[in-house]
Phi, psi and omega in degrees: 000334172300322180302322185284320188292313181296323183294318172302307183294317187290323182287339199296315178303342185252011183293163183056040172064040183257000180273184181254011184055045180231152174271001184260102178193156184289137186296317181228147172211188180295342187262358177284114188207157183286153171232202185293343178287323180288315182299318180282333177300312182291320179300317176300311182301317175299318183297308183298323177299309180297327181277338179084151184300325181268012184296154176292153176310305181315311183287320176302313180302322180288316176299322178293317176298312179303302183303321180296314186285320172302314186283329177292324180273347170277337179229074191286343188253028192275357174106034182297148164295158183310308186289320174295325184287329175283334177291322188292318178288345184240101187299341180271354187288154179246170180305151190229035170058037184278137167243028170298157180285357175304329180293326179282324191286331189255008198265347199305323191295328184294336183287344176259338186277341180241155192247010169224154188291323179297317182296318178300312177298325177296311179298315180296325179296311177300324182296326180281312189311324181307332178228304201263074183267009168289138174313326181280340172286321171299307184298324180294318182283316180301318188291312179305304183292332170299300185313313179299314182294316177298319180299319183275355181250022171089008177283156178277173180290319177300323177290322177306305181305310185296321178295310180301309183298315180296308185288327192238349175073016175280134178267099178263078197235006180247150163284164177298323173297326174281328180284325187306310195297323186244023186255124183230175186309122177214144180234033173264150168296326182292335176247015179238306181300311173304322183293319179294321175299320174298312178298322177300316191294314194277344186277155190244009174199170176305308178301327182281329168300313186294318180302318180295321178291318175299328187285348176292319188090209181067217178280064198285344172286319178284317176304315182284328170303316180295302184301321180293327179293317168300323183283334172290321173299326187272318188257332196084186182227129172303146183302320182299325184282328170299316175301325173292320182295316177299322178289337181269005177250138177290159182315313182294323167303314176299322174302319175288321183297322185286326177294317177296317178298313176305321179297319182291321183295329182279350185276000000 
């Protein structure tokens, strides 16, 4: 999950096509900050931690809605999309058939909280359905969580690519060099998740995946959060980058991250 948070923080200054389409840039600057990607990633983690792994679906869905709205109220200016912002403000609001990339950006924790791929996919589906219940929104979350789980359980990049293409129908057939020139800001799963997977597949270290994802442009804090969550599972994260992550989070968010890490250590 730290990989997703770092991807968000590092990508944030270059969102809305503000980058130079290059892998050469400072990893951190005064503008590097967490956004809604991080806030909702930690809200989802908190919801699943409080529900426990064997909780009923209805309880998990309620926890997800409660935690998202709680965190949305705590961090109202984190950069939420328009429909999601309305959903946050209305406790009676239902899922709104979204296929936005928000479902994929916030899902990373479930790939570590569950220990078989069917359970991971089920949890990912629930994490999406609370708001993003369009089939493409669900697919974005499930495919991202599946890739993270396969990465952290020792599968090769070729195996991860084959699984995602077979199970989810994404065509991961372009290189980053082919994507980069004509790739601009988009907030759909269909035009973010395959690109994030491609950046992960091409990168040769955690940092290189991050730099590759940022270089594509577009909604690159979210794209880089997704790619970074996969890279964490495959490569791990250098200690110095973890320290940067910790120091850039306010205490309430850092508290959830530490609770999550403590839970994983006990498993």
